[in-house]
N, C-alpha and C positions, 0 to 999 in steps of 0.2 A: 109462609116462606119455607122452602125445603132446605133443611140443614145440610144434606149431602151435596146440594148444588152450591151452597156457600163454602163447603169444605173442598174447594178445588183450586188449582193453581191460578186459573183465570180470575176467580173471585179474589184470591189473595193479592194478585198484582194490581187489582183495581184500587186497593187501599194502601198498598205498600210498594211504592215506586222504586225503593232502594233494596235490591235483592242481589246477592252474589257479588262477585268481584270481576276485575278484568280477565283473570284466569277463569276458565270454565269450572264452576263449582263441582259439577258431576265428575269431571276428570280428576279434580283434586281429591275428591273422596275415593275414587277408584285407585288412585296412585298412592295416596298418603294415609288413608284411613281404612284400609282393607279389613282390618280386624273388627270394625264395627258393623260389618255386613249382617243384616238381620237384627240389629240392636238399635233401639231408640234411646240415645243417651241424653238425658235432660237434667244433669246435675253438674253443670259447668261452674256454678257458684261454689260448689264444693271442691271440685278439681276439674279443670278443663282437660281436653285430650291433646296429646302431642302428635304431630305428624311423623310418620315413620322415617321420612327423609332426614328429620332432625337427628334421630338416634343413629342412623347410618352415618351421617356426616360426622357426628361426634365420635362414634367408634372408630371411624377412619382417622380422625384427627389424633386420638390418643394412641392409635396403633402406629402411626407414623412418627410421632414426636415423644420425646422423653420429658415429662414434666416433674421436676423435683420440688422439694420443699421450698416455698418462696422465702423462707428465712435464711437459707444458705445463699452462697454467692457463686456457685459453680454454674456452668453454662445452662444445664437443664433447669436450675432454680431461677436463673435470670429470665429464661424463656417463660417460666410460670409467672414470675413477677410482672414482666412486661405485658403478658397477655391479660393478667388480672387488671392491670391499670387501664388497659384498653377497654375492658368490660365496664369498669367503673365509669369511664367517660360515656360509654354507650348508654348506660342506665341514666345518667344525668341528661344526656341529649334527648332521650326518649321522653323525659318529663320537662324538657326545655328549662333545665336548671344549670346555669353556668357553674363551672368548677370553682370560679372565684367566689361564688355565693353559697354553694352547697357541697357537701361531702357524702360519700356512700360508705356506710358501715355494714358489712355483710354479717348476717346473723343466721340462725337456724330456721328462722321464719318470722312472720309478723309478730307472733306472741313473744318471741325472744327480744324483738326490737322494742316492744312495749315495756317488757320487764327491765330492759336496759335503761329506758327513760325513767321509770319509776325508781330504780335503785340509784340513779345518778343525779336526778333533779335536786337542786339545792333547797329542799323544803325547810321552812322555818316554822317551828312549832308555835302554837298560840300560847303566850304567857301573859301574866298579869301586867297590864300597862302597855302591851305591844301586840299588834295584830299579827297573826301568823299567816302562812300560806293556805290557799284554798285549792283543793283538787276537785275540779268540776267536770262533769261529763253529761252528755245527752242520755236520757233513759233508753234511747234506741241504739245504744252502743253494744258491741260484741262483749262477751264474757271476759275476754282477755284485756279489754280496756277497763271494765268495772273492777276486775281483779286487782288492778293497781292499788286500790284502796286498802287491800290487805297489808301492804307495806306502809302506806301513808298514815293510816289510822294508828298504827303502832308508834308513829313518831309525833303524834299530837297534831296532825294536820287536819283541818276541817274538810269533810267530804260534802259536796253539794251536788246531788243529782238535779238535772235541769230537764224539764219537759220541753220537747222541741218547740212548741208554740210560744213558750216564754221568751225565747231568745230575741224575738222581734217585738212581741207584744209589750214587753217591759223595757224596751230600748229607750234611749234618750235621743232627742232630735239632734243634739249637738255632740260631736265627739269630745270626750274628755281629754284625749291626747295623752302623751307620756307624762307620768307623774314623777317629776324630778326630785321631789322631796321625800317620796316613799318608793323604795325599790324592792319591796317585799315581792318575791316571785310567786306567781300563781299559774296554774296550768288548766287550760280548757281543752277538752277532747271531744271530738265529734266525728262521725263517719261521713266521708264524701258521698257514700251510698249505703243505705241500709242493707245488710245482708239478709234481712228477714223479708222485706217488701220490695226492695229495689228502689225505694224512694231516694232521690238525689237531693241532698241538702245544699243550699246555696254556698258556693265556694267563696262568695263575698263575705261570709261570716268570719273568714280568717282575718281580713283587714278590720272588720267591724269590732271584733274582740280585741285585737291588738291596739286599736285606737280608743278602746274603752267606750264605744258607742252602744254596743249590744249588751244585753243581760247575759251573765251576771257581772261582767267586767265594769259596766257603767256604775255599779253600786259599791265597788270595792277598790280602794286605792292600791297602787303597786304596779309592778311590771307584769303584764299578761302575755304569756306565750301560748301558742296554739299547736296542739297535736292533731293532725288530720289523718284519721285512719282511712287509708286509701286501698286497703286490700281488696275489698269487693269492687270498688269503682274501677280500678285500672284493668280489671280482667277484660272489659269490653268497651272502655271509654278512654278518650284522651284526657290527660291531666297536664295543664300548663302552669308550672310553679312561678312563672313570671306574673301571672294573673292572680294567683292566690299563694303568696309567699309564706306558707306555714313554716313553723320552726322545726317540727318533727313530722316525718311522714313514714310510717311503717308499711311495708308491703311484703307479700309472699309471691315468689315467682311461679310456683306451680299453678296458681290461679290465673296467671297470664299465659303461660306456655304449656302447662301440663308436665313439663320436664325442664330442669331437674326438680325433684321434690326435696324437702328438708333444707331449703335455702330461701332466705328472705333478706331484707335490708332495711336499715333505718337511714332515710335521707334526712340530713340535719343541716340546718343553716349554720354556716361557719361562725357567725357571731353568737348564735345560741349555744353552740357546742362549747364555747368558752366557759359557760356557767356550770356545765355538768361536772360533777365531782364523783370520781370513782373511789371505791374503797378497796375492792379486790383488784389485783393486777396479775395477769397471766403472761406466759411467754410471748415475746414480741411486742409488748406494750410499753416497755420501760426504756427510757434513754439511759438511765443508770439507777442502780439500787445496791444496798449493802445487805448481806445476809445476817451480819452480826450487829447491825445497828438499824434503828428505825429510820431509814433514809431511802427515799424513792423519788425519782424524777420521771414524770411520764413522757412519752414520745411526743414530739412537737406535731407530728402528722396526726390529724384527727382520726383517720381510719385506723392507723396503727394503734392509736391510744386505746381504742375500744374493742378491737378484735382480739380477744384473749386466745392465746395459743395459735395453732395452725388452722386456718380456715379451711373449709371444704373446697380446695382449689380446683379439683377436677369438675365439680358441679358449677363453680363460677365460670370456668372455661366453657362449659356446655352452654352457658347463656349466650355466647357469641352465636352459636348455631341456632339457638332459640329465636333470637332477634332476626337472624337471616331468614329463617323459615317463615316467621310471622309476616315480615314485610314482603317477601317474595310471593306468598300466597295471596295476601290481602291488599297490599299497597299501603297499609297504615291503619292507625287506630280509628280515624274518622270513618273509614269504610266499614270497619268492624262494628262501630257503634250504630251506624245506619242499618246495617244488615241484621244485627241481633235485635235491635229495637223493633224493626219491622216484624220480625217473627214473633216477638213477645206481644206486640200490640195486636197482631192478628189473632193470636191465641186468646188473648184477653177478650177481644171483641166477640168471638164466637162462644167462649166459655161463659161469659157473663150474660149472653143472650139465650143460652141453651135452657130449654124448659122441659119439664115432664109433660106427659099427655094431659094432665089436669091444669097445666099452665103455671105450676109452681117452678121457681128457678132451681136449677141443678147445683149451682155453686155459689158459695159466699166468698167473695174475693176480698183480700185484705190489701187495700191500696188507698193512698191519699187522694189520688186524682183518677183520671180516666185514660192514662197513657197518651196524653196529648203531645208530648215532646220528649226526645231523648235527653234534653237538658234538665228535665225534672224526674225522669223515670228510666231505670236501667232495665236490663234484659232478664228480669226476675218476675215470676208470677206466683203469688202465694194465695192459697185458698183451702177451703174444706168443701167437700161434696155433701149434698143433702138428698134425702130420699123424698118421695112424693108427698110426704106429710110434713116436710120441713125440718126433719130431724137430722142432726149431723151424723154422717157416716165416719166412723173412726179412721184415722189416717193409717193405722196398721193394716186395716182391711184393704184400703186403696193400694198400699204399698205391695201387699202380697199379690193382689190381682195384677198390678202392673208388671210384677216379676214374671207372671205367666205369659205375658205378651212381650217379654224382653224389653220392657220400658223401664228405664232407670230414673227414679225420682228421689227426692230427699224428703224425709218426714221428721216431725218433732218440733222443737223450738229453735233449732239452728244456732245454739249458743247465744241467744239474744232474748233473755227473759223479759226485758223491759218492753220490747216491741210485741212480744207474744202476749203479755198481759194486756197491753193497750188495745191491740186489735181484737183479741178474743174475750176481752172484758173480764179477766181473771183478777180478783183482788188479792192483796197480800195474804189475807186470812185464808182464802181459797188455795193459794199456792202451798201454804203450810199444811192445810188439810189434805191436799193431794199427796204430799209427802207422807203424811200419817197413813194414807190409804195404800201406800206402797209404791207410788209413782216417783221415779227419779229420772233425771235427765238421761235421754238416750234409750229408754226402755220402750216396750210396746203397749203400755197402758195408755190408750188414746182417749178414753172417756172415763170420767169420774162423775157419778150421779147424772149421767147423760150429757155432761158438758165436756167439750174438747179440752185436752191438755196440750194440744199442739195442732199442727196443720201440715199440708202438703205443699212442697215448693218445686216448681219446675224452672229451669234456667237454661239459657242458650249460650252457645259459644260460636266462634267465628266459622266453624265448620258445620254448624247446624243447618238443616235444610227445611224447605217447606214440607217435605215428606215427613220429617220428624213431627211437625205440628199436626199434620193430617193424621198420622197414626195415633198420636196421643188423643186427639179430639174424637176420632172414631172409637178408640178404646173406651173413653168416658161414655160416649153415647151408647155403645153396645152393652157395657157392663153395669152402668149406674143410672140409666135414664128409663123411666117407665114409659112404654110406648103408647101412642106414637110420639116420636121425637118432634118437638116443636121449637120455634124460635120466637123470642119476643121482638116483634118487628119494630116497635117504637124504640126499644133500647138499641137495636142494631142500627137504625137510621141515625139516632143521636150520636152513637159512637163513630159512625162513618163521617158525619159532619165534623166532629171533633178531630178525627184523623186527617181529614182534608185540610182543615185550618192549621193543624200542627205541621203538616208536610211542607206547607209554604214557608213556615218559620224555620224549618230545619235547613233550608238552603243557605242560610246565612251563618251557620255554625262555623267557627274558625277551626283550623287544623294545625295545632301547635306541634304535633309530634311527627317526626320523619320529614319535616320540611327542610329544604336546602337553603342555607343562607346565601345571600347575594354576595358574590366575590368578584371584584373587578381589579384587574392589574393593568397599569399603563404600559402600552407598547413603546419600545424605543422609537423616537421620532427620527425622521430622515436626517435632521441636523445633528442629532446625537450620534449617528452612525458615520458621519464624515470623519475622514482621517484614517479610515481603514486602509491598510496596505502601505502606510508610510513607515519608514525606518530612520533611525538616527544614524546619519552617515559618519558621525564621529565615534560611534560606540566601539568600533574595532580597535581604537587606539587606547582604550581604557583597560585597566587591569581586571575590573569586575564588570561582568555583563550578564544579561538575561539571555539564555540560549533556548529555552523551551517554555511554552505556555500550554497547560492542559486544563481543560474543564471536564467535569464528570457530571453531565446533565442528570443522569440517574444514579443515585447513590449506589456504590458497589458494582456498578456496571463499567464497561470499558471507557477509557479516556477518549476525549475528542481533542486533537491537537490543533492549535490555531497559531497564527503569526501575530495577529493584532486583535485585541479584544477589549470591549467596554468593561469598566468597573461599575457595578451597581451598589446600592446601599447595603447589600448583604454579602458582597464579594464580587468575584467575576460573574458577569451576567449569565444567568441560567445554570450556574454551577450548583450541583446538588439541589436542584429545584424539585426533583421528583425522587421517589424511592419505591421499591417493590416491597409489598407486605404479604404475609401469608393469609390464610383464610380467617385468621383471628385478628388481623390488623397489626401483627407484630412485624417490625422491619426485618427483611431478609438481608443478610450480609454474606460476603464470601466465606466467612467462617462457617456459616450454616449451609450455604448453597454456592460452592465455588464456580459453578457454571454461569453465574451472573456476569463474570468477566467476558464471556463470549457474546454478550449482548452489546452491540456497538451503536449507541445513540449518536445522532448527528443533528446539530442545530442548523436548520436551513432557513436563514433569515429572509431570502426573497419570497418564500411561500409562507413565512411566519409559522413554521411547523417544526416539531421535533420528530425526526425519523427514527424508527426502531428497526434495526437490522441485525440479522444473525444467520449463520450458515444453515441452509436448508429451509429457511423461512421466507415468506413473502414480506417485503418491506411495508410497514404500516406507519401511520403518523398520528400525532396528537397535537392540538393547537399549542402554540407557545404562550398565547395570552391566557389569562386566568379569569374567564368570563363565564360565570355559571348561568347567566341568563340565556346564553346561546346553547347551553347543554344542561337542561333541567333535570336530566336523569343522573347527573353526577352529584352524589350526595356528599355532604360534609361529614368527615369522620375524624378520628383521633388516633394518634400513635405516640410512640416515645422514641426519642433519640438521645442516647447517653443520659437517660434518666429524666430528660426534660419532656414535658408534655408539648406536643405540637398539634395544631389544628390543620387538617389537610382536606383536600377535595379529591374525590375519586375521579379517575380519568375515563371511566366508562367500560362497557363490556367488551368492546373490540380489543382494547389493549390488554384487559384481563385474560381474555381467551388466548391471545397471542402468547403472553407470558406463561400462562398455565400449560399450554401445549409444548412450549420449548423447554420449560423447567420440569415438566412432569409432575407438577403439584398445583393445587388450587392457589392462586395468588392474584393480586391486583396491583395496578399502578396508581399511585396517589401523588399529589403535588402539594407543596405547602400553600396554605391559604394566604392570599395577599393581605387580608385584614387581620392576620395574626402576627404578633411580634414575639420572637423568642430571643432573649438577650443572652449575651455571653456571660458565663459565670465570672463573678468578680475576681476570683482568685487567679483567673487567666488574664483578664483585661487590665492593661495599664492606662487605658484611656480615661479621661476625666468624666466622660459620659458613657452610658451603656452602649455596647456594640451589638446591633442586630445580626442574627445569624440565619442562614438558610438551613438545610438539613445536614449540614456538616457536623462532625463530632464535637469539635472543641472551639475552633476559631474560623475566621473568614478565609484565610489563605494558609497554605502549607508550602514551605520552600525547602529544597535540598540543594546541595552542591555536587557537581560532578566529581570533585576531588574526593569527597567523602564516599561516593558510590564506588570509585575506583579502588579506594582502600578496602572497602568491604569485598569487592570482587577479588582482589589479591588474596585476602584472607581465605576466601572460599577455595581458591585454586591451591593454596598451600596446605590445606587440611588433607591429610593422607586418606581419611575415610570418606572423602567427598567424591561422589560419582553420580551424575544425573544424565543418563543416556550417553555416557562416555564422552561427553563434551561439556566444556565450561560455558557458563552463561555469559553472554556478551553484555556490554555496558548498558545497552538500551533495555535488555531484558531485566536487569537489576533495577534500573530507573523505574520501569513500569510497575514493578512489584511494590515500590514505596509510594506510589500514587500521589505525587506532589502536584500542586498547581504550577509552581514556578521552579525551574531548574537554572542554576547560575554556574558560572565558571570564573576562574581567576583567583580562587581562595584556597587556603590550606584546608586539609581535611578537618571537618567539624569546627572550623574557625567561626562559622556563623552562629554557633552556640553562644558566643560572647557578645554578640551585637545587641544593642538596645533599640536602635532606630536605623532605618535606611531609606534612601530615596531611589526609586526606580523611575528613570525618565524625569518627569516633573511631579511625581506622586510620592508623598511621604507615607511610610509604614512604620508601625510600632511592633517590635518583637514581643510576643505575648508568652513565650516559653517554649520548651522543647516538646517534641512529640514522642510519647511512649508507644512502642511498637508491640504487636501481638502476632499470633500465628498466621494472620491474614497475609503477611508478606511472603509466606511460603507458597502462595498460589501463583502459578505461572499464568500470566495474563494473556498468553497466546493459546494455551491448551486447557486451562482450568484444572490441571493436575496439581497435587500438593507435595511439598517437601518441607521438612523442618530446618534444612540447612541454612537458608538465608538468615533466619533469626539467630541460629547458633553462631554464624560468622559475624553478625553484628555484635553480639555479646562479646565474642573473643576480641574483636578489633577495638572495643571500647572498655575493656577491662571489666566485663560483667554487666555494663549498662546496656539497656536495650532501647535507648532513645536515639532517634535520628530525624533530623529536620527540625525546623522552627516554625511555630505558628506566627502569623502576622495579622494585624488589624489595620484598617484604614478608615479614617474619618473623612468622608467626602464633604466638600462645601455644600451647605444647605441650599444655596441658591442654584446649584447646578449638580444635582446628585448623580447624574449619569454622563457627565461630560468627560471624565478621565478615560484615557485609553492606554493600555499597556501594549508594548510592541517588542517582539523578539529583537535582540541586539541593543536594547536600551542600556544606558550606563547605570551602574549601581554605585551609590555612594553610602557606605555604611558608617555607623557610629557605634563604637564599642562601649561596653559597660565601664563605669569608673573603677578605679582600683579598690 
């Protein structure tokens, strides 16, 4: 069998059906990885490569925006804080970890995350008459995991290394379950994927240890928590934390994206975070402390509690662009897993079958299986090369030769002494003798007494190509194989059969990351829309009446005035149901982008569409219903409104392109997910039950009176320093600046501030408080220009106060949540606060 015929794309595709992505891989390389031309990069397990578009987009982002210290409260700092919170959710979403169950603690890397757990875990020393905590880890763990024992041993904690086979071989048939009588905390650590061999350990070990069914938990009473080292695994594989709810998951982002470096995270189960005990506390972690007394109260927020000082916020913001690039190029982690595993399996098949002219194998490969499935093996291939006599060729020689061919590999023990010893057969005594011989971790002493001290590792990333495999294999054949190059045909056929069986299994792998949740919203029925156009003929005889109804379908965009409108469970139907976010998922408001007011949305009920209109732009539409089944490209995302997390659904590329073109910056249109509930803050609501909100700031409705507007208008005209185009603002212009839902007449200026309840038509509302105003009222809603005068006039007319308008809530009947209709001209019956 001719090796060079096997080392072709045609041969590769016969055994690897999953190659590349929907986007043309060659075009991706030419566009985003031009710097690797002529280089074969095969050290993705060390650090993967970043696409150049990621860096360009990030640089553009930080060139356009001012990101301040997130511990401050100025606008630039709030932008940083909000963007970072969006990134936290995105990290959790990537791992299918609901924020109600998990929190993200940013660290400088995976090692720092491990150190945080070691320092904070509530270890109990073993004392006479009482069992202490156990720190247990697989011997196939990274140095940074094993290094945790440097802390635990000093505290009298028992250290127990566990050989991988023992976890199941010494398991018990029946789970012990939670030990309610003994709550001594123990920690078991294991890698989701070995960084040495790429072996994937069963994720089911998480539940098995927690339930005390697997060894060593089955033999030791107490509460068992699991640390799943996911740093190697998540670089090329999906991880669904709903399937394996580990208590602590450390990761490093450069292994996933290549950029940013020096940033990692600890994903921690919220119920496990409660047992962690910090000793040191840095800036931003305290709710309160005294410098002159030993008094400290930690922050209630889990992330804030453990992130000492100011985090690397620009690197965190860069993660937004990292996720964007990864999903845009590949479509998601499942695709990456299939692509990279195919490359690794093909390389394994040929390298393990490659022989010298005398028939001896060329490589000794360190693996537990035969690359049957991506569920058991990652995109890592570890080996040593041998000469025609069967003697190991030192890894340093291989590394130097690879460098001449511009092939980048990794050599040594890869910070995993346990796996290195196991696969290479190095005893503890030999390890000590190697040190005495002068060999230390990371040096070039690759052989001691003819025995290897380490090995060669090649690993693949999502941008790796068949040509990378081909160049590497040809390099090995050219430099290290005694001619003629031959292939072990029996081995090759055996591996092809295993690959064929494995490929059928791969089709059933679930895709937890990047999937879109099903979102369904009920459309208004024809019966619920009856009554539109009706007015109360008696309303004109009443002192108080409703003169205007405005809805703002897209938050911070122009108002849409209506005469009659349905009330929904969140407020006026479709009011603030959508919002515009920047490229990092942060909500855009007129404070940051005043031209939003020039976008004029219109709810078109006959076609069941929301129309987007603006001067100089073609009108486009998005559906009113929130049905993600009809729009599978619309992903679920997260943003924040007034500090509240909101789950949203992206409205697609057409709307994003339209908004980006009009506003002159990358942005997208998102809408609130119908299966997400955001409740009104308790300090606002007077209702007995929680009041659900749309994307409004504070409450379901905002009401102002014309009398108050006219008072502000008079104040503006009386100010001697006021001039805006040499003409005064008319009443309607002032009304539009304060962006109320309901405008009423017949009251004295600011009289509504003293109301506690009111009835409009037949619907009762509760007054939830006054609306504090900001510089946004200075935006002219017709032109988008800014002036500070309206806010100054409001302050002057109210004796320094800048509140105007009252928030309202409405509890609709449960049996008919969309039956109420508000109509212009409706009678208003207020009830004032008691004395």
